[in-house]
C-alpha positions in Angstrom: -24.6 1.9 -21.9 -26.6 -0.9 -20.0 -26.1 -0.7 -16.2 -26.3 -3.6 -13.7 -28.0 -3.9 -10.6 -25.9 -3.8 -7.5 -25.9 -7.8 -7.2 -25.4 -8.3 -10.8 -22.5 -6.0 -10.7 -20.7 -7.5 -7.9 -21.1 -10.8 -9.4 -19.4 -9.5 -12.4 -16.5 -8.1 -10.5 -16.6 -11.3 -8.8 -16.1 -13.2 -11.8 -13.0 -11.9 -13.1 -11.3 -11.0 -9.7 -8.7 -13.7 -9.4 -7.5 -12.9 -13.1 -7.8 -9.0 -12.3 -6.1 -9.0 -8.8 -3.4 -11.9 -9.5 -0.4 -9.7 -9.8 -1.5 -7.4 -6.9 -2.0 -10.6 -4.3 2.1 -11.4 -5.3 3.4 -7.8 -5.3 2.9 -7.2 -1.3 4.4 -3.9 -1.1 3.6 -0.4 -2.9 4.3 3.5 -2.4 1.9 5.8 -1.7 2.7 9.4 -2.7 0.8 12.3 -1.3 1.4 15.3 -3.3 -0.3 18.7 -3.6 -0.6 22.3 -3.0 -1.0 21.4 0.6 3.1 20.6 0.2 3.8 24.5 -0.3 2.6 25.1 3.3 4.6 22.2 5.0 1.7 21.8 7.3 0.1 18.9 5.5 -2.5 17.6 3.7 -5.7 18.5 5.5 -4.3 22.3 6.1 -7.1 23.9 4.3 -10.0 22.6 6.3 -7.9 22.3 9.4 -7.1 26.2 9.5 -10.7 27.3 7.6 -8.5 28.6 4.6 -11.0 30.1 2.1 -11.2 29.0 -1.2 -9.8 32.4 -3.0 -6.9 32.2 -0.5 -6.0 28.8 -1.0 -5.8 29.2 -4.7 -3.0 31.3 -4.2 -0.7 28.3 -3.5 -1.3 27.1 -6.8 1.6 29.3 -8.6 3.6 28.3 -5.6 3.3 25.0 -6.5 6.6 24.4 -8.4 7.6 20.7 -8.8 11.4 20.1 -10.1 11.6 18.3 -13.2 11.9 14.9 -13.0 10.3 14.4 -9.3 7.9 11.8 -10.3 11.1 10.2 -11.4 12.9 10.3 -8.3 10.2 8.6 -6.5 9.6 5.8 -8.7 13.5 5.4 -8.7 13.3 5.2 -4.7 10.2 2.9 -5.0 12.0 0.2 -7.3 15.0 0.5 -5.1 12.9 0.0 -2.0 11.3 -3.4 -3.3 8.0 -2.0 -4.3 6.2 -3.3 -7.3 3.4 -0.4 -7.7 2.9 3.0 -7.1 0.0 4.8 -6.1 0.0 8.7 -6.4 -2.7 11.8 -5.4 -3.7 12.7 -8.8 -6.2 15.3 -6.8 -6.9 15.5 -3.1 -9.6 16.8 -1.1 -8.1 20.6 -2.0 -9.5 19.8 -5.4 -6.8 20.6 -7.4 -5.7 18.3 -10.4 -2.4 17.3 -11.2 -3.1 16.7 -14.7 -4.1 18.3 -17.7 -7.8 18.1 -17.2 -10.4 20.0 -19.5 -13.0 19.1 -17.1 -11.3 21.1 -13.8 -9.2 23.9 -15.0 -7.7 24.1 -11.3 -4.9 22.0 -12.2 -1.0 22.0 -12.8 -1.2 22.7 -16.4 -3.1 25.9 -16.3 -1.3 26.8 -13.2 2.6 26.6 -11.0 4.6 24.1 -13.1 2.2 24.1 -16.3 2.7 20.7 -16.4 1.0 17.4 -16.4 2.5 15.5 -13.4 0.1 12.5 -13.6 1.9 12.1 -17.1 5.3 12.3 -15.6 4.4 9.9 -13.0 2.9 7.2 -15.3 5.7 7.3 -17.4 8.2 7.3 -14.4 6.5 3.8 -13.3 6.5 2.1 -16.6 9.9 3.2 -17.2 10.9 1.4 -13.8 8.2 -1.6 -14.3 5.9 -0.4 -11.6 2.2 -1.2 -11.3 0.2 2.3 -11.9 -2.3 3.6 -9.1 -4.3 6.7 -9.4 -5.7 8.1 -5.8 -8.9 9.9 -6.8 -10.4 11.9 -3.8 -14.5 11.9 -3.7 -14.5 14.9 -1.2 -13.8 18.1 -2.8 -13.4 21.3 -0.5 -12.8 23.7 -4.1 -15.9 22.8 -5.7 -19.0 24.5 -4.6 -21.0 21.2 -5.3 -18.6 19.2 -3.1 -20.2 20.8 0.0 -23.9 21.8 -1.3 -24.5 17.7 -2.9 -25.0 16.7 0.8 -28.3 18.7 0.8 -29.1 19.9 -2.7 -30.2 17.2 -5.2 -29.3 19.5 -8.2 -25.7 20.1 -6.9 -25.6 16.2 -6.3 -26.6 15.7 -9.7 -24.0 18.0 -10.9 -21.1 17.1 -8.6 -21.4 13.3 -9.3 -21.5 14.3 -13.5 -17.9 16.2 -12.2 -16.5 13.1 -10.6 -17.3 10.8 -13.5 -16.0 13.1 -16.1 -12.8 13.7 -13.8 -12.0 10.0 -13.5 -13.1 9.1 -17.0 -10.4 11.4 -18.1 -8.0 9.7 -15.7 -8.5 6.7 -16.8 -8.5 7.5 -20.9 -5.7 9.3 -21.5 -2.9 7.2 -20.0 -3.1 3.8 -21.4 -3.6 0.9 -18.9 -3.8 1.9 -15.4 -3.6 -0.9 -12.7 -5.3 0.5 -9.4 -8.2 3.1 -8.8 -8.2 4.1 -5.2 -10.7 6.4 -4.1 -10.8 8.0 -0.6 -13.3 9.8 1.5 -16.5 9.9 0.0 -17.9 12.7 2.3 -20.4 14.3 3.1 -23.0 11.7 1.4 -23.0 8.4 3.5 -24.5 5.9 0.5 -23.1 4.6 -2.9 -26.4 5.2 -4.3 -26.0 9.2 -3.2 -22.3 9.1 -4.7 -23.7 7.0 -8.1 -20.7 5.1 -7.5 -22.6 2.3 -9.0 -23.3 3.5 -12.6 -19.8 5.3 -12.1 -17.4 2.3 -11.4 -19.2 0.4 -14.3 -18.4 3.3 -16.6 -14.6 3.1 -15.5 -14.5 -0.7 -15.7 -15.7 -0.2 -19.3 -12.6 1.7 -20.0 -10.3 -0.3 -17.7 -11.4 -3.7 -17.9 -8.4 -4.8 -15.6 -8.3 -2.3 -13.2 -8.9 -3.1 -9.6 -10.7 -0.6 -7.2 -10.6 -0.2 -3.5 -13.9 0.2 -1.2 -13.6 3.6 -0.9 -16.7 5.0 -2.9 -19.1 3.1 -0.4 -19.0 -0.3 -2.7 -17.0 -3.1 -1.3 -15.2 -3.2 -4.9 -12.0 -5.5 -5.1 -10.1 -4.8 -1.7 -10.3 -3.3 1.7 -7.9 -0.3 2.9 -7.5 -0.3 6.7 -5.7 3.0 7.3 -3.1 3.8 9.8 -2.9 0.4 11.4 -2.5 -3.6 10.1 -6.0 -4.9 10.7 -6.0 -8.4 8.7 -9.6 -8.7 6.8 -11.2 -11.8 5.6 -10.8 -10.5 1.6 -8.1 -8.7 -0.3 -6.9 -5.9 1.7 -3.8 -3.5 1.8 -3.2 -1.6 5.1 -2.2 1.9 4.0 0.6 3.3 6.4 2.6 6.7 6.3 6.1 7.6 7.5 4.8 9.8 10.7 1.8 9.5 13.0 1.3 13.4 12.0 0.5 13.4 8.4 0.3 11.8 4.4 1.5 15.5 3.3 4.9 16.9 3.5 5.7 18.3 6.9 8.6 21.1 7.4 11.1 19.1 9.2 12.2 22.4 10.5 9.1 22.7 12.5 8.8 18.9 13.4 11.0 15.5 13.4 8.4 13.5 11.6 9.9 10.6 10.0 10.5 7.8 12.9 10.5 4.8 10.6 13.7 2.6 10.5 14.2 -0.5 8.2 13.1 -2.7 10.6 9.8 -1.3 11.3 9.2 -1.3 7.9 9.9 -4.8 7.9 8.1 -5.9 10.7 4.8 -3.8 9.0 5.8 -6.4 5.8 6.0 -9.3 8.2 2.5 -8.6 9.2 0.6 -8.0 6.3 2.5 -10.8 4.2 1.7 -13.4 7.4 -2.0 -12.2 6.9 -2.3 -12.2 3.1 -2.4 -8.5 2.7 -0.5 -5.9 1.2 1.6 -2.7 2.6 1.1 0.7 0.6 3.8 2.7 2.5 3.5 6.5 2.1 5.9 9.4 1.3 5.0 13.2 1.1 7.5 14.8 -1.3 8.8 18.5 -0.2 7.6 21.5 -2.2 9.8 20.8 -5.4 8.7 17.1 -5.2 12.2 15.7 -3.5 12.0 12.8 -1.5 12.5 14.2 2.5 15.8 12.6 3.1 14.6 10.9 6.1 12.7 8.6 4.2 15.4 7.3 1.7 17.8 5.4 4.1 15.0 3.2 5.5 13.5 2.4 2.1 17.0 1.6 0.4 17.9 -0.6 3.2 14.5 -2.6 2.9 14.9 -2.8 -0.7 18.2 -4.6 0.0 17.0 -6.8 2.4 14.1 -7.7 -0.2 16.6 -8.1 -2.9 18.1 -10.9 -0.6 14.9 -12.3 1.0 12.1 -11.6 -1.2 10.7 -15.0 -1.3 9.5 -14.6 2.2 7.4 -11.7 1.1 6.6 -11.6 -2.6 4.1 -14.3 -4.4 1.4 -16.0 -3.1 1.5 -16.8 0.7 -0.5 -18.6 3.0 -1.7 -17.6 7.0 1.1 -18.3 9.2 0.9 -19.0 12.9 2.7 -17.0 15.4 3.1 -13.4 17.1 5.7 -10.9 16.8 8.5 -12.3 18.8 12.6 -12.8 18.7 11.5 -14.5 15.5 8.1 -14.8 13.1 7.4 -16.8 10.2 5.9 -16.5 6.7 4.7 -19.4 4.9 4.5 -20.8 1.4 2.5 -24.2 1.1 5.4 -26.8 2.7 7.8 -23.8 3.0 8.1 -21.7 6.3 10.4 -18.8 6.5 11.8 -17.9 9.8 12.3 -14.2 10.3 15.5 -13.8 13.3 14.7 -10.4 14.5 17.6 -11.0 17.1 20.1 -13.1 15.8 21.0 -15.9 18.0 24.1 -16.1 19.6 24.8 -19.8 20.6 24.7 -20.8 16.9 21.1 -22.3 17.2 17.6 -21.6 17.4 14.1 -23.7 17.8 10.7 -23.4 16.8 7.9 -25.2 18.5 4.1 -26.7 17.2 5.6 -28.5 14.1 4.8 -32.2 14.1 4.8 -32.2 10.5 8.4 -33.8 9.2 10.9 -31.3 8.3 13.0 -32.3 5.6 15.5 -29.4 5.3 16.8 -26.4 6.9 18.2 -24.0 4.6 20.2 -20.7 5.5 19.2 -17.8 3.3 20.5 -15.8 0.6 22.8 -18.6 0.4 20.8 -21.7 0.7 23.3 -23.6 2.3 21.7 -26.6 4.4 21.9 -26.6 8.0 21.3 -29.5 10.3 18.6 -29.7 13.1 16.8 -31.8 15.4 13.1 -32.7 15.3 11.5 -34.1 18.8 7.6 -34.1 18.4 6.6 -30.6 18.0 10.4 -29.0 18.9 12.7 -28.1 15.8 15.9 -27.1 16.7 18.3 -25.5 14.0 22.0 -25.8 14.3 25.1 -24.7 12.8 23.9 -20.9 12.5 26.9 -18.3 11.9 28.0 -16.2 14.8 26.3 -13.1 12.7 23.1 -12.7 11.1 23.9 -13.0 7.3 22.1 -9.9 6.9 24.6 -7.3 6.9 22.0 -4.2 6.5 18.9 -5.0 8.6 20.1 -7.7 11.0 17.3 -10.0 10.1 18.4 -13.0 8.9 16.2 -15.8 7.3 16.2 -19.7 7.5 13.8 -21.4 5.2 12.1 -24.6 6.5 11.0 -27.3 3.8 8.5 -29.9 5.2 7.5 -32.9 3.8 4.1 -31.4 3.2 1.9 -28.2 4.3 2.8 -27.9 8.1 0.2 -27.3 10.6 1.2 -25.4 13.7 -0.2 -26.5 16.8 1.1 -24.9 19.9 -2.2 -25.1 21.3 -1.7 -28.7 22.6 1.2 -27.6 24.4 -0.2 -25.0 26.4 -3.8 -24.9 26.3 -4.2 -22.7 28.9 -2.5 -19.8 26.8 -3.8 -20.5 23.7 -7.3 -22.0 24.5 -6.4 -25.2 22.6 -7.0 -23.6 19.4 -4.8 -25.3 16.0 -3.3 -22.6 14.4 -3.0 -22.8 10.7 
């Protein structure tokens, strides 16, 4: 194989990015699944490092790792019900335990524990429910001796890079078309050269030409991944968030109450990523037997019910929308603006400001019923609203505004002392 230089490689993937990323840019919402030996401890995914558990002691968890039959199908069924369009699962976390029938890494779920290929079960479940398939693959490895020594020993670095390439080649060869490769924590080395990422990613793309790759192998690749915060970027980006502020892996709820997201909080995250042209990858940490923690089921199910009614405000190609979170917020597609009412008005009307573009129609969703409105310069007042929110699940009703052309929202001219005179698109 003839390898490209960094500039040649980046030009080649840029040339195909729009075609490869088309489905992802419309998906908006995915489910992240952190699952591994750490679930057995109930003390989250970094327990091996946080508690300085040596390799021999930690390995004993492998025979206690017993996901029930059908666990990945349970995850995928919930993801589908929640309105997710794709899933990403930890095929091998920093602990170094592979959840597939690896010939490269004998420390895996076929040789130990369930004696099953969990990755195969995950892929099959995703395909059954029509979800995109994403593989999380850690670069850091606490189990492999070269994972530590590669920082200072060139031979260990060479061996470990060959190991990483072989592992990911297995993953991308054995399960058909894979949609996303989601690297994590390229440590202890600090450059793509140290990790041999330029060569490795070319090999992997030759196996899966349509794959999209994140930015955590020390190369920019296809999309950025702000973690634990929604931080818009000047590129394709995906905020990865977890259901609690404590961990990504399972925490025993008898020792803590980690699940703090309700449906409205998830919808606020979806609004923020959608309005900034990003995606949300929301994590669950299954219990030791692979069950979804019960605290996650209801809010995800409610979000799915909301998306079934109002998904047009989220899915598909969107444009940047003006406005901060308040009693109502917006997302936009060309000449259509979706007004998310976080607090349903009790007087039968609401007003939005800054729109000088001619409004053609206001529609109550999901019924599509036309609503009366007035437009006076930059003020639009929508009237005739029902007394109660049309959304009985999350109480977040949506009204669609259809303009004569793509609207520009200009609030700065009204209150320049607040907005600096800026025009917000």
